[in-house]
N, C-alpha and C positions, 0 to 999 in steps of 0.2 A: 504494499500500499504506499503510495508515493508521499503522502503527507504525514505518515506515522513516524514519530521520533525514534521509536525502537527499531522499526524497519530500516531507517537510515543508519542507525548504529550497526546493525547486523551487516548492512551493505558496505560499511566502512566509510560512509559519507560524513559521519560525525564521530570524532574520536571518543574512545572509552578506555577504561582501565580493565581490560579483559582478564578474567581469571580462568575461564574454561570455554571451549568451543568444540562441538562435534557436528555431525551432519544435521542434527535435529534441534539443538538448543545452543544458546549463547548466554554466558554469564559474565557480569561485570560489576565493579564496585559502584555503589550509589554515590552520586555527587553531593548529596546532603545526608550523610550517615546518621542514623539514630542510635547506633551502637558502634563499638570499636571495629567490629566486623559487620558490614552491611552490604550484601551482594544481591543483585537482581538476577533471577534466572528466567529467561524468556524462550518460548518456542520460536523457531525460525519461521514457522508458518504463522501468518497473521491471524489471530483470533482476538477480537476486541475485549471480551470479558470471560470470566469463568462461566457465566450463565450462557454465553454464546457457543461454548464448546460442547458439541454433542458426540465427540470422538473419544470413547473411553481409552483407546490405545494411546492417543496423544496425552491424555491426562496421566495415565499410568507411567508413560515414558518420562514426562516432565517431573513427576514426583520421584521417580527412580534417580534421575539426574540430580535433583535437589539433594537427595541423600548422599550420592557419590561426591558431589561438590562439597557439601558440609563436612562429611566424614574424611574423605581422602584428599581433597584439594586444600580446603581451609583448615583441616585438622582441629575441628571444634569438639574435641573429646569431652570437654567439661559440659557441653550442652549448647543448644541453640534453639531459636524460635523460627518458625516459618509463618508467613502472613500472606494472604491473598486479599487485596481490597477489590470489591466488586461494585462497579458503577460509582458515580459521583457521590451518592449518599453513603457509600461504604468507604469513601476516602480515595478511590481510584482517580489518579490525575492523568495518567497516560493510558489511552485505550488500546492497549496491546497486552494481552494476558501476561502477567508476570508474578513470580513468587519472590518475596523478600526472605532472605536468610539473615537473621540477626544473631550475633553472639560476641564472644570475646570478653564478657563480663556477666555477672549474675543479673538477670533481667527481672525487673519488677513486673507484676501483672498489668 
């Protein structure tokens, strides 16, 4: 999608601090981190929101990569939180499905 910020990041048109990439997902550090470690994991396929995704295989793959990135790439052995904001009322600002991985300290609820 040509006007999507995250699609432009995937395409390399906008720089990012990439931490992981494969054929299906791209992960990069949030530019306004809410924790010492704050990474966004996005599918390369454009899907606007979690509610718009009717592909269980894509959702399963995305969550599998979140686990791999948190455990094996970021080494968040002490623990981490994952967050998906859905639509504007749920706090979503960029309308490309993404999972926040937050860690690096004990997180309050």
